N, C-alpha and C positions, 0 to 999 in steps of 0.2 A: 152090535151089544159087544164084543169083545171090546171095541174102540171103546165104546164107552167108560166101560169097567178102567181100560188104562189110564183114561183121563180122570175118570176119579180117582184114580189112586196116586195120578199126579197129582193132583189137586188136593187132598189129604196130606203126603208128601211135602207140598209146598206147606200148607198149613201149619203142619207141624215145625217144618225147619224154619218158618216164619215165626212159630210163637215162640221157640227154643232162640232163634236171633231178638227177639222182641222182650223176652223176661233176660236176657242177657245184658241189653240195652237200658232197662229199667234199672236191672240191678245194681250195673256199670256207675249211673245217673242218680240214685235214689236210695240207695241200699248204704247203709252205716258202713264208713271207711275209718275209721281211728282205732290207732291199737294203745296208746295209753289209758291210763285208770284214772289220772286225776280230772277233773271237771273241763279242765280246758288248759291247753297248752301255747305257747307263741311263738311265731317265727318271724327272724327278723331278715328283710331282704333288699340287700343292697339297692339303691338305684341304677347300677347299671349292670345290676345280676340278669345272666343270662335266664332262659329258661329252665337248661341241665341244672343249675347251681341253685334255682328252685325246687327242682325235684330232688338234688342234695338235700336241701336244709329238711324237708319234709318225710323222707326217707324213712325216719325213726318214730315218725309221728302216725303214718297208714298202713296198712293190712294189705291195701295192694296199690302200689305203686304205679301198676302197670295202666289201669282201668282211670286213675287217675289223669294220666297223662292222656292216653286217648279222648278224656270227656274236654279236658283242657285243651284240647287242638281242635277240636269239632267247636265250641263255646267261643274260639281266638283268644284265650288269653295267654298261650305258648306264644303267638307273635305280639302282646300287647304285655309282657313283666312290670308294674309298678311296684315302687318302691318302698319301704315302711317295715310297721309292726303291724304286726295281726295274731289275732284270735281265733287256734281251732278249738272248737268246742269238742265235746266228748262226743259220740255217734253223731258226728256229721256227714251227710252223706256228699260226693264228690260234687254233685252241684252247688248245695251249700258254700263248701271250703273253697271253693273257684269263683262265689258271688262274694265271699268275704276278703280274699285277696284281690280283688277287684277292688271294692271299692268302700272295705272298713279298715281303714289305716288307723290304728289308734294312738291318740296322743301320748306320751312319757311328760313325767313329772321332770324338768331339770332345777338343779338345786349347786346354789356354788355361795358359800364365806369365805374369810378369811384368809384370801390369797394374797401373797405378799408379791407376786410379780404377774406378768402377762402370762407366763410359761407356765406358770401353777394354775395360774386360770384356765388357760387352754388345756391343763392335762386333766383339767375335773370334770371340766365339762364333754369330751370326748369317750370319756368313761360312761357318759352319757345318752348320748347320742352319732349317730354315724361317724359324721364329721373327725378325722384325726388329728391331735395334739397339733402337728405341723402344718396343715392348712390351718388353722384356726389361729393359732401364733402369728402366721404370715399374714391374718385379716385383720390381724389386731394391729399386730405395726404398719399396714400399708398407708405410708407417707401421704398420699393422695385425700384418703379417704380421712384421717387425722385432722390435716391442714382445713379441709373444705368444712368440717363441721368445729374447728376452732379448737383442736385437742394438739397436743404434742406427745414425744413419747414419754416424758414426765408424768403427764396430768391423763395420759390414755385408760388408766386405771379404774379412774374415778369416773368415765361413764359405766360400767360394771354394777348395778345395784344388787347388791346381795337380799338373793329369794328365791323364792320355788317360781317356776313358768312351766306354760306347757308348751311343749313343742311338738312335732311331728318328728318320730327319732331318724329318718331320712332327711334331715334339713344340713344344709351347707354352712361352710363354715360363714361364708359372706352372710347368706342368709339370716343366720344367727348374730351377728354382729348390727345386722340393719336393726333387727326387732331390737336386739340392747340398746342401742340407739334413738329408739323411740320409747321403752319402756324408761330410758333417764330422761327422756324431755316429758312425759306424762309424769313423774317423778315429783320433777321440779315445776311444781303448780304454780301459779301467784301469789298464794300463801306461805309457799317456801320459800319464792323468790322477792317477796317481801321483806319475811325476817332473814332473809340474807343481806339484803339490800340494808337495814337499820341497822346489821352490826357491823357494816362496810366491809362485807365479804363478798365474793365470787360466790355461786356455786359447790364451782372447781375447789375456789378456797376453804369453803366450808369442810370438803370432802377430806380435803388435807389434813385439817386442823381434829376433824374426826378421827383420824385413822391414828391420831398420836392419840387421842384421846382415849379409845379405842385398846391401843398397848398397854396407856399406863392403867387403866383400869378393869378390871373382868366384871366388877361388878355395876347394873346395869343404874343401880339407884345411887351411886356416886358420879357417874360420868356427867350428869349437867354442872354440878360441883367444881368436876375437873374441866370441863368446858369453860364455866366458871372463870376458874385462875386462870386460862391461858389467856383467855379475853383481857384480862384485867393487865394482866403482863406486854402485850399486844399496842393495847391502847396507851399502857407507860412507855412504849418505845424500849421495855426490855428484853435481853434475850431471852428466848420459850427455857433454854436450858434442860431438854430433853434427853432424859438416857433411852427410848427408842427411838430416835433420829439417828443419835451417834451408833447406836448397834444395827440400826439398819445400812446407815453409811461407809460401816465397817465390811459389812457378807459384801456390799456394793462392789466397792474398794476390792473385795478379794476375788469377786466373780463366784463367791458360794453361798447361798440363800440357806443353804442345809448346816452352815454355821451354829454352833449352838455359846452365846454367850449370857453369861448368869449375873456376872458382874462386870460394869463398865467402869477401866483405874481411869487414873486422872491421866497420865499417858495417848490414852485414846480419846481425851478432848482434844485434839491438836491434832489430830487429823482434818486435813484440809477436804471437805465438801460442802458442798448447798444443804447437803442434808444435815449438817452436824450446828443446832441449834446451840451449842455452846460457844461456837467461832464466828455462827455467822444470827445478823439480828432476822425479825419476820418469818415468815413460813417457808418450809422447805417448797422445795419446785413444785414436788409432788406428792403425793399420799404414799406412807412408808408400809401400808397394809392397805386391804380394801373392810372398809367401815361397818359394822355393823350399820342397819339401818336405825339404833336405839342411839349407838353414836351421832350420826348425823342430826337426829332429833335433839340431843344433849348439848348439840352445838348452836341447834336453833333455839332452843329454849333452855340457855344458860340457868345456872342459879346465880341469883344476884348476893355480893359477899366483897368483904375487902380483901381475900386472902391472895398471895403472891407464891407461897412456897408450901410445897409438903414432902413428906417420905411415909416410906410404907409403915405401918402401923405393928409392930411384932406382936400387941396386945389383941389385933383382932385382924389375923391374916387374910389377905383379899383387898384389907380398905388402908385408908394414908389417915396423915395426922398432918394436919394442914393449919400454916401460920402466915397471922399477917405482915409481922418483921422477920428480917434473918436472925437478929438475933431468938428471936423464940424458936424459929426453923433449926439452927444450931442443934439448940439443945435436946430439941425432937431426934435430930441427926445422932446424935450419938449413940441412944439408944439400939437406932438400926446399926450401927458401923461397929461396935459391939455385939451385935447378935449374930449378925454376917460374917464374923470372923468368928466367932467360936462355932458356925457353922464348915468353916475352914472353904469358904469360896471363893476361891482365886479369879477366876474368870468366867 
């Protein structure tokens, strides 16, 4: 009888201990374990992150990091960390958090436009994905990649069509570059290729001309007229004489793309650079900036007219006065020179 009581007591103690253990395990797995007040928080985990680094990233978001660590090890996540951007929703338990970190990598929007150099583009993209600007610039300038895809250093910027794209945050520099090549080939569909062919231009030449159009006019509705003017000059074998190309040449020559140049002087027109369209006929070797799609479409669908000259319209800022003859252009130019001198803009 005495032994039975002892066994019963042991059994009861075992049940209590087991119950407590089960309760703790249940709480560790299924009790809410978030400490933030917003509806959700985001955590960014690098591709090569260790489990310790994951814990550091999660520490400000969790009530009990120790229980998370225990469950992560039980579920095998601690030995199989995956990079990416993940959402942790308010009130999630450890089981839900680990499931999210394991399989719910979120895409991010990557946007870029109006970049003048590959380095500028690399810096812009690096602020939005895991890859750093150095690795991106290196991937963009990879000679083997450029050559195999019929690009060179001068034309390489034309491969990156400005827009918003979805990527996983943990995208590598090479993965980003390869995706952009696919987007470039998708952009240049049969219709656009046919329009370029009708104009006597390659896709790269279209982007180069579009970059000049983009720099010349910020007004989208005026860009087809500007594009038509430059195409008229190309057909007549006239030099483009585009001030933005001279400015780009000056920046490239100085190695300073942060240089601010508000006025092109006559002496600047003598700079010996293939980008100086006052000195050299035809298109420059590559784009002088990353043109908007509106500028590319303006070149592919130019306005038909007989204009060969234009100058800033001081009566309607942002737009230009167009002329068919040099004499008419010189009359329009007098007003602009008088105005810019009055503003005391010397450079």
